[in-house]
N, C-alpha and C positions, 0 to 999 in steps of 0.2 A: 591223579587228576582225571575227571571224566573225559572220555574221548568224544570227539565231535560226531554227532549223529548225521547220517546221510539219508537222502530221500530215495525210497524204493517205490517205483510206480507199478501198481497192479492193474492190468487192463484185461477185462473180460465182460461180455454182455450179460452174463448170468450172475445176479447178486449172491446166490448161494455159493458159487465158486469163489467170488471175491471174499466172502466171509470166511470160507475155509482157508484161503491163503493167508488172511490176516491172522487167524488163530494159530496157524502153523508158524508164522514168522514173528509173532509178537514178542516171543522171549528173546529175540536178537537185540531188542531195545532200539531199533532204528525208526525213522519216520516212514510209516506206511501210508501211501496215498493211493486211493482207489479211483479208477476211471472205468465207466461202463461202456465206453465206445472209443474208437480210434480218434474221432474228432475231439472228444473231451480230453483224451490223453495228449493230443497235440497242443491244445490250449494251455494245459498245465506246463508242458515242456517249454513252451515259448516264454513263460514267466519265471521258471525255476530251474535250478540245476538238479539233475537226477543221476544217481550212481548206477542203478540197475532198473531195467524195464522187464517186468514179467508179463508176457502178453500171450493171450490165447490165439492159436492159429486160425481157428474158424469163428469168424464174427461176421454178422450181417453188415452190409454197406461197405465196410472197410476191413478186410481181413488182416491177419497178423503180418503176412508177407508185404502187403501194400503199405501198412503202417510203418514197417521196418524200413522200406525203401524211402518213404517220405522223411523219416527221422534221419536217415543217413545222408540225405541231401543237404541237411542243415549243418553248417560248419561247427556249431557248438556241440553236436551230438554224434560226430563221426566216430568217436572212440567210446561212446557209452555202451556199457554191457547190456545185451538183450538176450533173454532166455525165453524160448518158445515152449508153450504147453500144448500138447496135442492129445485129443481123446481118441484119435484114430491111429491105425498102424502107419508109421511114417516110412516111406520107401527111401532108398538111398538117393534117388533123384530129388525127392522133397527135401532131404537133409542138405543136399548140395545147394538147392535153391535158397534155403534158409540161411546157409552160411554166406552165400553171395549177397543176400539182403542185409547181412550184418549180425546175424545171430551168433552167440558165443557158445550156446548149449541148447539141448532139448531135454524136456522133462515129460515123460509119458503119463497118461492117466490110466489107472488111479495113481495119484501123487503119493510118493513115500515121504512123510514129513521130514524124517531125518536127512534124507538125500537132498530135499529142496533147501532145508535150512543150511546144510553144509555148503551147497553150491552158492547160495546167496551170501553166506558169511564170507566165503573166499573172495567173491567179487566186491563185496562191501569194503573189506580190508584192503583189497588191491586199489579200489577207488580212493580210499582214505589216504593210503600211503602215497598214491600218485599225486593227490592234492597237496599233501605235506611236502612232497618233493618239489612240486611246482612252486609252492610258497618259498621253500628254501632256495630254490633256483632263482626266484624273483628277488629275494633278499640278497642273495649272492651277487646278482647282477646290479642291484642298487648299491651294494657295497663297492663293487668294482667301479661302477660309475662315479660314486662319491670319492673313492680313492684316486681314480684317474683324474677327477676334477681337482682334488687336493694336490696331486703331483703336478698337474698343469699349472695350478695357481702357484705352487712352490717354485716351479721352474720359472714362471713369469716373474715372481718376486726375486729369484736369484739373478735372472737376467737384468731386471731393473736395478738391483743392488750393485751388480757388476758395472752397469752403465753409470750409476751414481758414483761408484768408486773411481771409474775411469775419468768421469767429469771432475770429481774432487781432486784427483791426482793432477789432471791437466790444469785445473784452475789454481790449485795450491802449489804447482810446480814440485810435485813429489815423485819419487821413484823408489822402488823396492828392489832388494837383491838378496841372494842366498848363496852361502858358501859351504860346500861339503868339506869339513875340517879334515876328514880322513883321506879322501882321494884328491882333494884340491879342485874339484869342479865348481865353476861359478855359474850363476844364473842371474841375469838382469832383466827387469821388465822394460817396457818401452820408455816409461818416464825416466828411468835411470840413464838410459842412453841419451835422452834429450837433454837432461841436466848436464851431463859430461860433454855433450856436443860431439859425440862420435857416432859413426854409422854402424848399426847392428850387423850389416852384411859383411863389413870389412874389418871391424875391430875385433881383435882376438883377446878374449878374457884371460889374461895371465897376470900374475902378481907384478911382474916388471912393467907391463903396459899400464896397469891400473895405477901403480905408484908414480909413473911418469906424468900422470894427469894432475897430481897434487902440486901445489905451490911448494917450491923448495924449502921455504921456511916452515911449512906445515906438515912435511912428511913424517915428522916425529909423532904426530897424532896417530897416524896409521900404525906405526911401530908400537906405540904405547897400547893401542887397542888390542893388537894381537898378543902382546906380552901379558896384558891383564887377563885375557881369556886363558892363556896357557897356565896362569897361576890360579885359575879356578873362578875368576870373576864371571858373573852371570849377565852383566850388561855394561854398556859403555856409551857415553854421550860426549860429543865434541863439536866445536865449530871450526871450520877450516876453509881454506881457499883452494880452488882448482883453476888450472889454466887449460882452457879448451885448445884443441889443435889450431884454431884460427887466431890464437893469441889472447882471446878475451878472458879476463879474470872474473870468477864468480865466487860469491860467498855461499857456503853450504852448512847446514846443521845435520849431523848424522847421529842416529840412534841404532845400536846393535844389541842383540840378545843372543845368548848361547843356549843350545840344547845339549843335554848330557845323557849318557847311557846310565844303566843301573849302578855302574861302578863310579859314577861321577865324572867320567871322562867326556870332554867336549867332543861332539860328533858333528855339530852343525852350528853355523852362525848366520842369523838372518838380521836384516836391518832395513831402515828407511832413510832416504836422503831427501832433504828439503832445500830448495834453492831460496836462500834468504838475502839475496843481493839487494833487493829493493828495501828490505827492512834495515839492512846495514846502512844503505845510502840515506834512508830516512833518519836513522839515528845520528849519522854524521851531520846531516842538515840541521837536525834539532840541536845538536851540540854547538854547531857553528852559529845557529840562530840565537841560542842562549848567550853565547859570547858577544854576538853582534848587538843583541838587545841590551846587554850590560854596558857595552861600549857606547851605544847610542844614548842610553839613559844618563851615563856620566857626561857625555857631550852636551846633552840637552840641559842638564843641571848646570854645567859650567857656562853654557850660553845664557841660560836664564839668569845666572848670577851676574854675568856681564851686563845684561839688559837692566837688571835692578840697580846695579851700582852706577851705571853711566847715564841712565836716562835722567833728564832734567825736566822740570816743570815749573810754571809760574806759581802754582799752588798744588796742594795735595790732590785735588780732583783731577787736574791736568796730568799730574805725574801718574796717578793710578790708571787713567785712561790710556796713556802711552804704554805703560808696562803691560796692561792687559791686552792691548792690541798686538804687541809683539809676541807675547806668550801664546795668544790665540793663533797667530800665524804659524808658530811651531806646532801647535796641536793639529791644525788642519793638514799640514804636510805629513805629520805622523799618521793621521787617519788614512790618507791616500797610500802611504807606504805599507801600512798594516794590511790593506786589502790585497796586496801582492806578496804578503809574507816577507816584506822588506827585500823583495827582488828588484824593486825600482818603481819609477812613476812615469806616466806618460805626460809630456809637458803641457798639452792642452788642458788636461784635467787639473793639473797643478795650478795653472794660471786661472782657470775657471774658479777653483776653490778660493784663491787669494783675492780675486776681484769681485766675487759674488756679492759681498756686503755693499759694494759701491755701484753695482750694475743697475742702472735705471734707464728705461727706455732704450734708445739706440746710441747712447753716449760712448759705448765701448765696442771696438771692433777688433776681433782676433783673427789672425791668418798665419798659416804655417803648416808644414808636414808633420806626420807622426814622428816623434823622437822620444826614445826611452832614456830616462835619466837614472844614473846610479843613486842610491839612497843619500850619500853625502852631498852629491851635486844637487839633488832635489831639495834638500834642507836649506842649503845656502841660497839657492835661487829663490826659494819661497820667502825667506827673510828679506832678500833684496827687493822682491816684488812688493812685499808688505810695506817696506819703507817708502817705496816710490808711490804706491797708491795712497798711502796715508798722507803723504806730503801733497799729492795732487788734490785729494779731497779737502784739505785745509786751505791751500794757497794756490793750487794750479787749476787745470782744466775742469776737474771734477767738482770744483767748488762753485761752478756756475752752470745754469741749465744750458747755456749756449756752448759749453765746452765739449770737446771731443777727445777721446783717447784711442790711439791705435797701437796695438802690440803685435808685432810680426816676428817671426823667427825662421831660421834656415840652418841646415846642416851642411857646412862647407868642409868636406873631407875630414870629418871628425871634430870640427870646431863649430860649436853651437853659437850662433850670433842672434841676439835678441835686440830688437829696436823698439824703444819706448818713445812714442811721439804724442805730445799734447798740443792741441790747437783750440782756439776759440775761447780760452779762459781769460782771466785778468792778465794785464801786461806783466811780463817777467823780466827781472833784472838779475845779473849774476850776483850771487851772495858775496858778502865781504868775507865771511868765514863759513866753514863747513860745520853743520850740526852732526849729532850722533848718527842720524839716519844715513846721511851721505857718507860719513866716515865708515860706518859699519858695512855699507854696500861695497865700497872700494876695498876695505880690508878683507872682507869675506871672499869676494870674487878674485882678487889678486893674490892675497896671501894664502887663502885656503884652497882655492881651485887652480891657481896658476893662470888665471885669466886676466881680463882687462875690463875696466869700467870707465867710460867716457861720458862726461856731462856737457851738453851744449845748451847754454842758457839763451835761447832766442826770445825775441820780444813776444812772438805769438805763442810761445809755450816751450817747455823743456823737451829736449831730445836726449835720451840716454841710450848709449849703446853698450851692451854687455857681450863680451866674447869669452866663452867657457869651453875648455877642452872636454870632450865627452868621455874620453878614456883617461882615468887618473893614473899618473905615473908616480912621480916622487912626492906628490902632494899629500899631506895628511888629512885625515877625516876629522881631526879634532878641531874644535872651535878656536878662533883667534884668541890668544891670551889677552886678558884684560889690559895689561900694560901696553900691548901693541895698539889696541884701539885708542887708548887714552893718549898715546903719543902723537896721534894724527891731528894736527891743527887745532889744538885746544878743545874746550868743551862747550862749543856754541850750541844753542838750541836748534832743533829741527826747523823751527819757525824762521830762524834767521837765514835760512838758505835762500829765501826768495826776496 
């Protein structure tokens, strides 16, 4: 590959000498630039890089010494090679002055072509090598900077990754551990200590201390893991319980993997522990909820069967309307309960749902504190309220625009007391016999919840008082059997109650 040409500046006020220098140096193959004065030489230098300056000492206006001094003052040319050509005998003092001005060599006149070419060639090669070295140095510095940037970026990514791992471990309740199978040394990270609930400063990592943290019924999992590794197993997974020093029990999932030497012997076991207590609790709740839903579905179907069999009507239309109303009451309370995952229902929301279809203007007034009802209690009260409001809409206070209904409740030491008061409606008389609605209210409140239902048939309107224990004890959540409802005072219509 052709080597890079360098600029050689020839400075002399005599064109004949410049031509002679050009002829002598032409065979070097470099870029020869001629300047007939010091000023012209300076102009070229300011615009171009020059490897060597060949300058005549004796020039008018600006001699070689003065030109050299001016060149050396410029930062770019402080290391540029300058060769002086002198036609007169140069004394030692002149040589010293030239070297002080930055000259690297002297060439006397007459010039010996071979000597001049040799000198120029040496300095040209030196300049070329120096430039190459500078470029290599710059490239090396660029590589160092790039590598340093890569290392810094890699370090930053590593720190970020470690932070994410720490966050993941903290969020996922994970811990890692390592056991040297040969010498028995243990290593736990912070997450492992947190899961086991022990202090890293005071807890000594010994097999006995670690085994003591396992639930007595799950210690066999630990023994089976070590036995499997001793037999050549490479990994082991298990779910187990631990008992923290404060007595709290936690569920954990453990995964361990063994490392072996070239002979296949286990030398190290590493693993990860995950706290899965919340997952286990969720699974238990899910199982319980599934059983509860199954239980509630059967109860609802049995209750719906009772409603269908025991409801009476003057005609098919009346019968359908009565059945649909009672089934819808069940559906509404199921909606309220489902919003709380069948954990219970707040009484005001329950009453609002049941009375909403009949609420017009300011006819209905509700008052009472927040009371949370158990699912079975909520279902029973919802059906009782439905029967009362349906009866009121047909024959009581809600059947007239002047009528008013007030529903209040209070919690008296675990006994919920609901008072249903109707006023301003048609005159009321005590019914001769009880209809299905009244009988179902009494049966469900008393037989199902162990409470009490009282009906006071005043002339100005019905007053019904329901007393229900908020904590169920010996009472079943199942609906009242059909035969029990049927046995209550005949099968009179709901309409016959008034």
